[in-house]
Structures are given as structure tokens and as C-alpha cells.
Backbone as ProteinMPNN parsed JSONL, in Angstrom:
{"seq_chain_A": "XXXXXXXXXXXXXXXXXXXXXXXXXXXXXXXXXXXXXXXXXXXXXXXXXXXXXXXXXXXXXXXXXXXXXXXXXXXXXXXXXXXXXXXXXXXXXXXXXXXXXXXXXXXXXXXXXXXXXXXXXXXXXXXXXXXXXXXXXXXXXXXXXXXXXXXX", "coords_chain_A": {"N_chain_A": [[34.496, 5.261, 3.989], [36.76, 2.884, 5.049], [39.936, 1.823, 4.058], [41.716, -1.222, 4.135], [44.884, -1.206, 5.767], [47.241, -2.582, 4.903], [48.931, -3.533, 1.987], [47.632, -5.449, -0.661], [48.463, -8.266, -2.525], [46.681, -9.562, -4.178], [44.975, -7.648, -5.21], [46.604, -5.834, -6.541], [48.554, -7.148, -7.968], [51.165, -7.27, -7.219], [54.058, -8.67, -5.543], [55.965, -9.325, -2.627], [53.712, -9.905, 0.159], [53.205, -7.449, 1.512], [53.609, -3.863, 1.805], [55.065, -1.714, 3.643], [55.739, 1.367, 5.265], [59.16, 1.951, 5.494], [59.733, -0.631, 4.9], [60.464, -1.631, 2.027], [59.387, -3.669, 0.069], [58.823, -5.555, -2.848], [58.224, -3.495, -4.643], [59.806, -2.702, -6.822], [59.483, -2.344, -9.54], [58.338, 0.024, -12.042], [55.332, 1.581, -11.437], [52.132, 2.707, -12.249], [49.486, 4.597, -10.953], [46.948, 4.918, -8.355], [47.365, 5.639, -4.93], [47.314, 5.056, -1.337], [48.218, 6.463, 1.745], [48.32, 5.512, 5.038], [47.828, 6.273, 8.446], [48.322, 4.163, 11.029], [47.77, 4.56, 13.695], [45.715, 6.465, 13.995], [44.032, 6.229, 11.835], [43.888, 8.126, 9.826], [44.188, 9.301, 6.443], [46.001, 9.678, 3.311], [45.543, 10.359, -0.038], [46.89, 9.831, -3.223], [48.296, 10.12, -6.565], [50.366, 8.762, -9.168], [52.61, 8.448, -11.963], [54.762, 7.003, -11.5], [54.897, 5.25, -8.994], [56.675, 4.006, -6.99], [58.832, 5.868, -6.944], [57.466, 8.206, -6.215], [56.66, 7.513, -3.678], [59.106, 7.461, -2.314], [59.647, 10.193, -2.416], [57.547, 11.23, -0.814], [58.272, 10.131, 1.713], [60.803, 11.323, 2.114], [60.098, 14.056, 2.202], [58.403, 14.051, 4.423], [60.218, 13.254, 6.421], [61.887, 15.476, 6.405], [60.176, 17.445, 7.137], [58.705, 18.956, 5.301], [56.478, 18.251, 3.871], [53.436, 18.657, 1.982], [51.165, 18.313, 3.607], [50.669, 19.443, 6.646], [49.462, 18.359, 8.888], [49.906, 15.651, 8.521], [52.68, 15.597, 8.763], [52.946, 16.269, 11.468], [51.786, 13.978, 12.691], [53.51, 12.024, 11.692], [55.906, 12.78, 12.915], [55.117, 12.468, 15.586], [54.138, 9.774, 15.889], [55.877, 8.218, 14.395], [57.623, 6.68, 11.623], [57.072, 3.936, 11.405], [54.409, 3.697, 12.002], [52.924, 4.147, 9.789], [51.405, 3.112, 6.721], [51.621, 2.088, 3.292], [49.733, 1.779, 0.385], [48.77, 0.489, -2.721], [45.992, 1.493, -4.443], [44.704, 1.428, -6.916], [45.642, 0.426, -10.11], [46.767, 2.061, -13.052], [46.843, 1.819, -16.492], [49.693, 2.579, -18.273], [49.877, 4.877, -20.898], [50.844, 5.714, -24.311], [52.797, 8.633, -24.807], [51.788, 10.066, -22.582], [49.045, 9.595, -22.509], [47.613, 8.384, -20.515], [47.274, 10.066, -18.374], [44.908, 11.581, -17.914], [43.108, 9.535, -17.201], [44.382, 8.711, -14.899], [44.107, 10.973, -13.195], [41.313, 11.024, -13.005], [40.86, 8.595, -11.688], [42.202, 9.073, -9.259], [40.644, 11.205, -8.252], [38.199, 9.918, -7.922], [38.831, 8.164, -5.787], [39.547, 10.018, -3.803], [37.098, 11.302, -3.42], [35.645, 9.127, -2.479], [37.008, 8.19, -0.147], [37.568, 10.468, 1.352], [40.054, 11.665, 2.48], [41.831, 12.647, 5.393], [44.376, 13.786, 5.475], [44.851, 14.979, 3.008], [45.381, 18.122, 1.634], [44.233, 19.387, -0.449], [41.23, 19.002, -2.294], [40.756, 18.397, -4.876], [41.861, 16.42, -7.435], [45.087, 16.606, -8.865], [45.28, 19.374, -8.928], [46.423, 22.484, -7.767], [45.232, 24.821, -7.49], [44.402, 27.825, -6.003], [45.627, 27.221, -3.603], [47.553, 28.396, -0.948], [50.629, 28.77, 0.58], [51.245, 29.117, 4.058], [52.909, 31.719, 5.941], [54.375, 30.562, 7.976], [54.648, 27.919, 7.013], [56.186, 28.403, 4.741], [58.535, 29.293, 5.946], [59.282, 26.962, 7.324], [59.813, 25.297, 5.132], [62.0, 26.63, 4.013], [63.823, 26.337, 6.106], [63.997, 23.529, 6.236], [65.28, 22.935, 3.871], [67.84, 23.616, 4.426], [68.88, 21.862, 6.248], [69.306, 18.463, 7.435], [67.204, 15.943, 8.605], [67.324, 13.315, 10.97]], "CA_chain_A": [[34.922, 3.888, 3.841], [38.149, 2.694, 5.427], [40.658, 0.821, 3.273], [42.685, -1.933, 4.971], [46.159, -0.514, 5.621], [48.309, -3.32, 4.249], [48.772, -3.732, 0.564], [47.23, -6.817, -0.97], [48.92, -8.662, -3.85], [45.556, -10.004, -4.994], [44.363, -6.504, -5.856], [47.546, -5.041, -7.316], [49.421, -7.974, -8.777], [52.526, -7.228, -6.711], [54.514, -9.65, -4.571], [55.244, -10.207, -1.717], [52.388, -9.608, 0.69], [52.948, -6.131, 2.08], [54.512, -2.753, 1.55], [54.872, -0.843, 4.791], [56.812, 2.355, 5.338], [60.361, 1.398, 6.079], [59.93, -1.972, 4.355], [60.159, -1.458, 0.619], [59.454, -4.959, -0.603], [57.866, -5.801, -3.911], [57.863, -2.299, -5.394], [60.965, -2.28, -7.593], [59.104, -1.973, -10.891], [57.601, 1.277, -12.176], [53.896, 1.332, -11.385], [51.315, 3.898, -12.424], [48.184, 4.398, -10.341], [46.502, 5.677, -7.186], [47.84, 5.016, -3.693], [46.873, 5.648, -0.082], [49.111, 6.383, 2.899], [47.442, 5.454, 6.204], [48.41, 6.239, 9.784], [47.659, 3.082, 11.765], [47.411, 5.022, 15.041], [44.473, 7.241, 14.027], [43.229, 5.925, 10.657], [43.884, 9.207, 8.837], [44.744, 8.848, 5.174], [46.391, 10.585, 2.235], [45.379, 9.714, -1.336], [47.619, 10.488, -4.295], [48.504, 9.328, -7.774], [51.651, 8.992, -9.814], [52.937, 7.515, -13.036], [55.902, 6.24, -10.977], [54.553, 5.17, -7.578], [57.82, 3.825, -6.078], [59.557, 7.13, -6.814], [56.607, 9.141, -5.468], [56.706, 7.05, -2.293], [60.367, 7.965, -1.757], [59.493, 11.643, -2.256], [56.718, 11.437, 0.389], [59.065, 9.831, 2.911], [61.825, 12.357, 2.253], [59.448, 15.302, 2.628], [57.943, 13.881, 5.805], [61.414, 13.269, 7.266], [62.43, 16.84, 6.449], [59.154, 18.365, 7.635], [58.263, 19.861, 4.231], [55.363, 17.649, 3.138], [52.321, 19.608, 1.88], [50.197, 18.127, 4.686], [51.276, 19.688, 7.96], [48.848, 17.403, 9.81], [50.615, 14.389, 8.331], [54.017, 15.791, 9.347], [52.791, 16.192, 12.929], [51.574, 12.576, 13.061], [54.756, 11.328, 11.348], [56.862, 13.084, 13.99], [54.59, 11.957, 16.848], [53.99, 8.317, 15.919], [57.003, 7.577, 13.732], [57.453, 6.075, 10.302], [56.52, 2.578, 11.494], [52.959, 3.77, 12.191], [52.309, 4.469, 8.504], [51.452, 2.104, 5.668], [51.443, 2.547, 1.924], [48.979, 0.762, -0.34], [48.299, 0.83, -4.066], [44.54, 1.305, -4.512], [44.262, 1.151, -8.277], [46.651, 0.592, -11.152], [46.314, 2.666, -14.301], [47.745, 1.391, -17.566], [50.446, 3.681, -18.858], [49.658, 5.005, -22.331], [51.902, 6.423, -25.031], [52.793, 10.109, -24.802], [51.001, 10.62, -21.479], [47.607, 9.416, -22.716], [47.025, 7.81, -19.307], [47.205, 11.054, -17.294], [43.501, 11.901, -17.617], [42.562, 8.389, -16.472], [45.018, 8.736, -13.581], [43.455, 12.025, -12.412], [39.937, 10.586, -12.735], [40.922, 7.544, -10.665], [42.541, 9.709, -7.987], [39.488, 11.965, -7.779], [37.206, 8.942, -7.469], [39.25, 7.687, -4.465], [39.45, 11.144, -2.87], [35.666, 11.461, -3.117], [35.174, 7.952, -1.739], [37.638, 8.051, 1.173], [37.65, 11.768, 2.034], [41.245, 11.537, 3.315], [42.072, 13.78, 6.291], [45.687, 14.395, 5.234], [44.894, 15.744, 1.757], [45.07, 19.537, 1.82], [43.412, 19.768, -1.598], [40.214, 17.983, -2.536], [40.641, 18.178, -6.315], [43.049, 15.721, -7.941], [45.92, 17.236, -9.885], [45.155, 20.824, -8.954], [46.811, 23.237, -6.571], [44.594, 26.114, -7.661], [43.889, 28.45, -4.788], [46.383, 26.863, -2.396], [48.583, 29.353, -0.57], [51.418, 28.374, 1.75], [51.292, 30.099, 5.125], [54.268, 32.215, 6.195], [55.02, 29.541, 8.802], [55.008, 26.806, 6.136], [57.304, 28.857, 3.904], [59.728, 29.307, 6.796], [59.652, 25.561, 7.547], [60.417, 24.779, 3.904], [63.341, 27.224, 3.922], [64.649, 25.694, 7.133], [64.197, 22.12, 5.88], [66.243, 22.846, 2.77], [69.202, 23.892, 4.919], [69.295, 20.849, 7.204], [68.825, 17.09, 7.238], [66.697, 15.338, 9.844], [67.592, 11.871, 11.078]], "C_chain_A": [[36.404, 3.788, 4.188], [38.759, 1.56, 4.614], [41.624, 0.098, 4.208], [44.088, -1.394, 4.723], [47.237, -1.269, 4.875], [47.959, -3.621, 2.803], [48.501, -5.199, 0.263], [47.674, -7.201, -2.373], [47.786, -9.121, -4.758], [44.952, -8.849, -5.792], [45.311, -5.778, -6.798], [48.418, -5.86, -8.234], [50.861, -7.983, -8.31], [52.79, -8.371, -5.767], [55.676, -9.019, -3.843], [54.013, -9.552, -1.105], [52.185, -8.218, 1.266], [54.0, -5.116, 1.688], [54.228, -1.733, 2.638], [56.009, 0.155, 4.806], [57.995, 1.746, 6.051], [60.676, 0.003, 5.579], [59.54, -1.94, 2.89], [60.331, -2.77, -0.131], [58.415, -5.014, -1.711], [57.489, -4.596, -4.745], [59.034, -1.805, -6.239], [60.596, -1.858, -9.013], [58.335, -0.655, -10.904], [56.118, 0.946, -12.279], [53.175, 2.667, -11.466], [49.959, 3.638, -11.768], [47.918, 5.318, -9.172], [46.916, 4.907, -5.939], [47.238, 5.724, -2.487], [47.958, 5.429, 0.969], [48.201, 6.474, 4.116], [48.255, 5.454, 7.487], [47.629, 5.195, 10.579], [47.172, 3.529, 13.133], [46.07, 5.742, 15.088], [43.579, 7.022, 12.808], [43.183, 7.017, 9.607], [44.641, 8.765, 7.595], [45.121, 10.001, 4.256], [46.249, 9.807, 0.935], [46.129, 10.525, -2.374], [47.718, 9.586, -5.503], [49.847, 9.681, -8.378], [51.812, 8.034, -10.983], [54.217, 6.755, -12.704], [55.74, 6.161, -9.459], [55.753, 4.92, -6.675], [58.629, 5.105, -5.879], [58.753, 8.129, -5.977], [56.614, 8.798, -3.976], [57.973, 7.554, -1.603], [60.284, 9.465, -1.502], [58.656, 11.951, -1.012], [57.555, 11.233, 1.651], [60.126, 10.893, 3.162], [61.218, 13.651, 2.767], [58.924, 15.204, 4.053], [59.13, 13.923, 6.769], [61.958, 14.68, 7.449], [61.424, 17.865, 6.956], [58.641, 19.331, 6.591], [57.16, 19.255, 3.367], [54.219, 18.659, 3.068], [51.284, 19.483, 3.002], [50.881, 18.289, 6.039], [50.718, 18.739, 9.02], [49.562, 16.053, 9.725], [52.023, 14.462, 8.911], [53.947, 15.647, 10.865], [52.627, 14.747, 13.383], [52.81, 11.732, 12.773], [55.78, 11.533, 12.468], [56.419, 12.486, 15.324], [54.634, 10.435, 16.921], [55.141, 7.565, 15.266], [56.618, 6.896, 12.432], [56.777, 4.707, 10.358], [55.008, 2.563, 11.685], [52.208, 4.069, 10.898], [52.451, 3.314, 7.527], [51.192, 2.766, 4.327], [50.754, 1.431, 1.147], [48.579, 1.282, -1.707], [46.806, 0.498, -4.118], [44.091, 0.856, -5.899], [45.413, 1.39, -9.248], [46.007, 1.204, -12.385], [47.333, 2.288, -15.368], [48.367, 2.612, -18.222], [50.232, 3.693, -20.369], [50.8, 5.749, -22.996], [51.708, 7.937, -24.924], [51.871, 10.702, -23.744], [49.5, 10.478, -21.618], [46.889, 8.914, -21.466], [46.768, 8.851, -18.218], [45.777, 11.454, -16.936], [42.851, 10.783, -16.807], [43.122, 8.339, -15.053], [44.346, 9.772, -12.676], [42.017, 11.649, -12.064], [39.911, 9.527, -11.635], [41.248, 8.147, -9.298], [41.34, 10.462, -7.415], [38.399, 11.04, -7.243], [37.542, 8.463, -6.052], [39.209, 8.798, -3.418], [38.0, 11.339, -2.452], [35.146, 10.325, -2.245], [35.713, 7.918, -0.312], [37.652, 9.332, 2.007], [38.839, 11.803, 3.009], [41.563, 12.822, 4.1], [43.384, 14.492, 6.0], [45.76, 15.206, 3.948], [44.507, 17.193, 2.024], [44.199, 20.069, 0.692], [42.434, 18.642, -1.888], [39.991, 17.711, -4.016], [41.941, 17.588, -6.838], [43.77, 16.541, -9.001], [45.865, 18.742, -9.925], [45.636, 21.433, -7.651], [46.234, 24.645, -6.64], [44.045, 26.626, -6.329], [44.66, 28.125, -3.529], [47.482, 27.888, -2.159], [49.303, 28.833, 0.667], [51.364, 29.491, 2.785], [52.734, 30.576, 5.281], [55.053, 31.206, 7.024], [55.486, 28.357, 7.944], [56.182, 27.176, 5.241], [58.601, 28.858, 4.697], [60.21, 27.878, 7.069], [60.325, 24.969, 6.32], [61.827, 25.342, 3.714], [64.29, 26.535, 4.884], [64.984, 24.25, 6.749], [65.211, 21.96, 4.752], [67.679, 23.033, 3.247], [69.696, 22.853, 5.909], [68.751, 19.486, 6.813], [68.362, 16.567, 8.576], [66.998, 13.858, 9.822], [66.676, 11.245, 12.085]], "O_chain_A": [[37.213, 4.55, 3.658], [38.179, 0.48, 4.494], [42.294, 0.752, 5.006], [44.45, -1.148, 3.572], [48.092, -0.636, 4.255], [46.814, -3.925, 2.471], [49.093, -6.084, 0.881], [47.301, -6.526, -3.333], [47.917, -9.073, -5.981], [44.475, -9.042, -6.91], [44.86, -5.164, -7.766], [48.975, -5.324, -9.192], [51.704, -8.631, -8.93], [51.856, -8.98, -5.245], [56.352, -8.19, -4.452], [53.345, -8.745, -1.753], [51.036, -7.84, 1.494], [55.116, -5.457, 1.297], [53.258, -0.979, 2.557], [57.126, -0.17, 4.405], [57.846, 1.101, 7.089], [61.776, -0.501, 5.809], [58.385, -2.202, 2.554], [61.297, -2.956, -0.871], [57.277, -4.578, -1.538], [56.516, -4.661, -5.496], [59.233, -0.596, -6.358], [61.329, -1.086, -9.63], [57.748, -0.264, -9.894], [55.706, 0.132, -13.105], [53.571, 3.638, -10.822], [49.349, 2.593, -11.992], [48.564, 6.353, -9.01], [46.83, 3.68, -5.896], [46.722, 6.836, -2.594], [48.539, 4.348, 1.067], [47.4, 7.402, 4.223], [49.244, 4.732, 7.609], [46.422, 5.331, 10.777], [46.246, 2.93, 13.679], [45.355, 5.656, 16.087], [42.479, 7.572, 12.748], [42.507, 6.859, 8.591], [45.588, 7.981, 7.661], [44.641, 11.125, 4.396], [46.783, 8.704, 0.818], [46.024, 11.751, -2.412], [47.282, 8.435, -5.476], [50.394, 10.756, -8.133], [51.232, 6.949, -10.997], [54.705, 5.963, -13.51], [56.374, 6.918, -8.725], [55.852, 5.584, -5.643], [59.064, 5.394, -4.765], [59.314, 8.818, -5.126], [56.579, 9.686, -3.125], [57.93, 8.014, -0.462], [60.79, 9.956, -0.493], [59.013, 12.837, -0.235], [57.542, 12.072, 2.551], [60.324, 11.315, 4.301], [61.768, 14.277, 3.674], [58.996, 16.173, 4.809], [59.051, 14.561, 7.819], [62.434, 15.033, 8.528], [61.776, 19.022, 7.181], [58.183, 20.421, 6.937], [56.937, 19.708, 2.244], [54.042, 19.444, 4.0], [50.596, 20.455, 3.311], [51.577, 17.391, 6.513], [51.431, 18.36, 9.949], [49.79, 15.398, 10.742], [52.505, 13.488, 9.489], [54.788, 14.984, 11.472], [53.258, 14.329, 14.354], [53.124, 10.818, 13.536], [56.434, 10.587, 12.909], [57.256, 12.043, 16.11], [55.114, 9.872, 17.905], [55.354, 6.389, 15.56], [55.454, 6.584, 12.183], [56.002, 4.356, 9.468], [54.385, 1.51, 11.543], [50.988, 4.226, 10.912], [53.472, 2.627, 7.499], [50.621, 3.854, 4.245], [51.149, 0.269, 1.242], [48.097, 2.409, -1.826], [46.407, -0.64, -3.869], [43.206, 0.01, -6.033], [46.072, 2.429, -9.206], [44.86, 0.908, -12.72], [48.54, 2.424, -15.164], [47.682, 3.537, -18.66], [50.38, 2.671, -21.039], [51.633, 6.349, -22.317], [50.584, 8.438, -24.949], [51.238, 11.731, -23.982], [48.749, 11.163, -20.924], [45.665, 9.016, -21.38], [46.104, 8.543, -17.228], [45.473, 11.646, -15.759], [42.13, 11.045, -15.844], [42.416, 7.968, -14.115], [44.049, 9.48, -11.518], [41.554, 11.923, -10.957], [39.049, 9.556, -10.757], [40.641, 7.775, -8.294], [41.055, 10.361, -6.222], [37.756, 11.341, -6.237], [36.652, 8.364, -5.207], [38.87, 8.542, -2.263], [37.706, 11.521, -1.271], [34.304, 10.54, -1.373], [34.965, 7.65, 0.628], [37.738, 9.275, 3.233], [38.651, 11.953, 4.217], [41.564, 13.922, 3.548], [43.497, 15.691, 6.254], [46.65, 16.045, 3.808], [43.438, 17.466, 2.571], [43.51, 21.076, 0.851], [42.77, 17.467, -1.745], [39.143, 16.897, -4.381], [43.003, 18.195, -6.697], [43.152, 17.093, -9.911], [46.363, 19.344, -10.877], [45.299, 20.958, -6.567], [46.69, 25.549, -5.939], [43.314, 25.923, -5.631], [44.379, 28.697, -2.476], [48.251, 28.207, -3.066], [48.675, 28.497, 1.671], [51.43, 30.67, 2.438], [53.666, 29.922, 4.813], [56.249, 31.012, 6.807], [56.593, 27.852, 8.131], [57.072, 26.358, 5.008], [59.648, 28.47, 4.18], [61.413, 27.616, 7.047], [61.297, 24.223, 6.443], [62.739, 24.623, 3.305], [65.417, 26.191, 4.527], [66.119, 23.805, 6.917], [65.92, 20.955, 4.69], [68.623, 22.653, 2.555], [70.832, 22.949, 6.372], [67.858, 19.37, 5.975], [69.056, 16.728, 9.581], [66.933, 13.22, 8.772], [66.747, 10.038, 12.318]]}, "name": "protein", "num_of_chains": 1, "seq": "XXXXXXXXXXXXXXXXXXXXXXXXXXXXXXXXXXXXXXXXXXXXXXXXXXXXXXXXXXXXXXXXXXXXXXXXXXXXXXXXXXXXXXXXXXXXXXXXXXXXXXXXXXXXXXXXXXXXXXXXXXXXXXXXXXXXXXXXXXXXXXXXXXXXXXXX"}
């Protein structure tokens, strides 16, 4: 199932009408939930969750710019097509609970969306787990290199 790339205020409660990479409008408040990053050029997607989506979005962009994002496929498309070819959309909001009580619901929601969309950019298919994931020597070298320089 393909999700429309532009964020819809009717579904999330946010304003104004869109949140596209490079255009951070309407996301100043802290939001907890599940999101999708979509490449408009090829339709590939990345599904994630966070208890602070605007901050997580900044982290994704920074890692993609520096070439150290966990999804090497996404880095390649980011470098090839550019930031303007990617959109960010909140799929589902999760109500924040006291003392982290919402984290289980957040992981369940993320897993539901991963199972539904089967996103090509996700390197792991289980929400909230990096069990069994090993960085390649090439990826480790890229991360070392990225920490010593800034890309513009």
C-alpha cells in the first residue's frame, strides 16, 4: 500500500498543509508517533517512530547530509535526487504517557506500519530492535569519515 507523500492536516491535526524536506512548516510542537519518509522519484519509503518527531526529523536530515544514515540505499537516493525529492509525513500520533508508558504503544504502531507498507529503506524489519544488525567495514569507514567532515 502506498501512502500519499504529502502530510495531511486532517489526519494529524497539524497546520499548515504540508511538511516537505527543506520546508519545516507546522512541526514546531513536540509530537509522538509514527512517520514515513518517501522518495518522490522512486516511491521508496522509510518508516520510523519517535516520542519527539520534529527532533527525529532533524536527525534523519543531518545523517543523510553527512552520509551516515543507517539506510545506505536512502543515502544513495538522497545524494542522487536531492533533499527536495523527499517528503516527510506523520502516519499516526501516539498519546504520550507518564514515565514512558506510551513506548510500547509506539513500537506496536511502528511495527503495524512496517508490516503494512514494507518500506524499502528500512534495514530492519522489527520496530525498536537492532538485534542481529552488523555494520559492514565500509559503513564503519563512512561513519568515521563523516564524523571528521561536514557536507554541504
